C-alpha positions, 0 to 999 in steps of 0.5 A: 141470578139463575142461569137455567141453560147452563145450570148455574147460580150467579151472584156478583162475580161468584157462580156455582154449578147446580145439579138438575134436581137442585135447578128444578127445585130452585126454579119452582121456588123462584116462580113462587117467590114469597109463597109457601110451597108444601113438601108434597107439592115440591116432591111431586113437581120435581120427582113426579107423582109416580116416583118412589122419592120421599119427602126427605129428598126435598129436605136434602136438596133444600139443604144443598141449595141453602149451602150453595146460596150461603157460599154465594153470599146472596140475600136469597134465603130458603125459609122453612115454614114449620109443618108446611113446607118452604118459601124463597125470600130475599132479605133486606139490608 
């Protein structure tokens, strides 16, 4: 579960605080669950069109989110789609 108001990811009894950019990025991925979003679009949505942020920023924040999702032992995964971008998936048992 994503608690937008308090900036937390919750899975069972575990919860982890996430930063503003992580929260925004995860929200975009959740809204577009199972759809591939390219890095450029993610960067524009999170940092804005006029930002000096590079696409590398997206990769860094994806890495942060993946580590936190792993710590929560959730079935939610952020998959890289080579040469395109990322998508959020829920793994089956």
